[in-house]
PAFI-669494 format. One record per residue (C-alpha): residue number from 1; residue in three letters; x, y, z. Coordinates in Angstrom, 3 decimals, padded with zeros to 6 digits. Layout:
REM PAFI-669494
NUM / ALA / X / Y / Z $
...
//
This chain:
REM PAFI-669494
1 / MET / 121.318 / 101.170 / 137.294 $
2 / SER / 123.560 / 098.500 / 135.549 $
3 / LEU / 124.354 / 099.106 / 131.852 $
4 / LYS / 125.214 / 095.221 / 131.386 $
5 / ASN / 121.160 / 094.858 / 131.762 $
6 / PRO / 119.879 / 094.198 / 128.429 $
7 / ALA / 116.682 / 096.203 / 129.043 $
8 / LEU / 118.465 / 099.262 / 129.437 $
9 / LYS / 120.281 / 099.581 / 126.007 $
10 / PRO / 119.159 / 101.936 / 124.332 $
11 / ARG / 117.475 / 101.029 / 121.052 $
12 / GLN / 118.873 / 101.420 / 117.438 $
13 / SER / 117.072 / 102.153 / 114.441 $
14 / LYS / 116.257 / 098.937 / 112.318 $
15 / THR / 116.357 / 101.301 / 108.925 $
16 / LEU / 119.829 / 100.753 / 107.380 $
17 / SER / 119.628 / 103.545 / 105.083 $
18 / GLY / 116.895 / 106.445 / 103.937 $
19 / TRP / 114.720 / 108.525 / 105.680 $
20 / HIS / 114.553 / 108.162 / 109.419 $
21 / ALA / 111.220 / 106.865 / 110.885 $
22 / GLU / 110.765 / 109.977 / 112.446 $
23 / ASP / 111.387 / 111.978 / 109.747 $
24 / VAL / 108.799 / 109.980 / 107.912 $
25 / LYS / 106.271 / 110.507 / 110.640 $
26 / ALA / 107.198 / 114.251 / 110.466 $
27 / ALA / 106.600 / 114.798 / 107.354 $
28 / ILE / 103.364 / 113.070 / 107.325 $
29 / ARG / 102.008 / 115.259 / 110.488 $
30 / LYS / 103.315 / 118.258 / 108.610 $
31 / LYS / 100.646 / 117.378 / 105.607 $
32 / GLY / 098.127 / 117.072 / 108.032 $
33 / LEU / 097.631 / 113.552 / 109.483 $
34 / THR / 099.317 / 111.106 / 111.286 $
35 / LEU / 100.296 / 107.391 / 110.867 $
36 / SER / 097.286 / 105.876 / 112.099 $
37 / ALA / 095.044 / 108.165 / 110.527 $
38 / LEU / 096.591 / 107.583 / 107.267 $
39 / SER / 096.139 / 104.093 / 107.644 $
40 / LYS / 092.497 / 104.173 / 108.925 $
41 / LYS / 092.093 / 106.354 / 105.711 $
42 / HIS / 093.049 / 103.607 / 103.873 $
43 / HIS / 091.132 / 100.499 / 105.861 $
44 / TYR / 094.018 / 099.184 / 107.646 $
45 / SER / 094.372 / 098.848 / 110.968 $
46 / ASP / 095.966 / 102.227 / 112.904 $
47 / SER / 099.028 / 100.690 / 113.830 $
48 / TYR / 099.522 / 099.069 / 110.089 $
49 / LEU / 101.472 / 101.746 / 108.749 $
50 / ARG / 103.860 / 102.150 / 111.816 $
51 / GLY / 105.134 / 098.535 / 111.290 $
52 / THR / 105.929 / 099.680 / 107.768 $
53 / LEU / 108.707 / 101.716 / 109.314 $
54 / ILE / 110.392 / 099.058 / 110.438 $
55 / ARG / 109.877 / 095.942 / 108.357 $
56 / ARG / 108.967 / 095.297 / 104.626 $
57 / ARG / 105.339 / 095.983 / 103.817 $
58 / PRO / 104.714 / 097.052 / 099.887 $
59 / ARG / 101.381 / 098.583 / 099.907 $
60 / GLY / 102.351 / 100.225 / 103.010 $
61 / GLU / 105.469 / 102.122 / 101.638 $
62 / GLU / 103.524 / 102.676 / 098.836 $
63 / ILE / 100.678 / 104.454 / 100.836 $
64 / ILE / 103.321 / 106.519 / 102.642 $
65 / ALA / 105.155 / 107.594 / 099.233 $
66 / ARG / 102.294 / 108.582 / 097.205 $
67 / PHE / 101.048 / 110.573 / 100.530 $
68 / LEU / 104.401 / 112.326 / 100.783 $
69 / GLY / 104.647 / 112.750 / 096.892 $
70 / VAL / 107.639 / 110.457 / 096.719 $
71 / SER / 108.984 / 106.888 / 095.181 $
72 / PRO / 109.400 / 104.617 / 098.141 $
73 / ALA / 112.939 / 103.664 / 096.695 $
74 / GLU / 113.340 / 107.547 / 098.080 $
75 / ILE / 112.588 / 106.899 / 101.433 $
76 / TRP / 113.550 / 103.220 / 101.486 $
77 / PRO / 116.355 / 102.880 / 099.243 $
78 / ASP / 117.461 / 099.860 / 101.174 $
79 / ARG / 114.382 / 097.806 / 100.103 $
80 / TYR / 114.844 / 098.703 / 096.606 $
81 / ARG / 117.186 / 098.528 / 093.750 $
82 / ALA / 118.803 / 101.307 / 091.299 $
83 / ASP / 115.606 / 101.148 / 089.135 $
84 / GLY / 113.090 / 101.650 / 091.582 $
85 / THR / 112.087 / 098.148 / 091.736 $
86 / ARG / 111.532 / 096.276 / 094.862 $
87 / LYS / 113.910 / 093.611 / 095.955 $
88 / ARG / 112.872 / 090.217 / 096.891 $
89 / TYR / 113.579 / 088.422 / 100.016 $
90 / ARG / 113.635 / 085.050 / 100.537 $
91 / ALA / 113.426 / 083.195 / 103.544 $
92 / GLN / 116.442 / 082.107 / 105.232 $
93 / THR / 116.351 / 078.091 / 106.319 $
//
């Protein structure tokens, strides 16, 4: 195995700050559900909330945070301002 092969490089987390994705999943499991079950409970596909862990999905962030009893800004501080309002991003051209 050569480390020069890009397919063999370890994946890095896309979350810059806040809770690690595995911590979010563990907290949900400790409360008795999985991400898939929580997605289905809210009438989304079973992978919807999994995507929320790596990309901005305001509705998904709200579902997870409400289930865990915290604010979305606590879990994803890089996606929210200090006052708790969501940062808006524009597509770069």
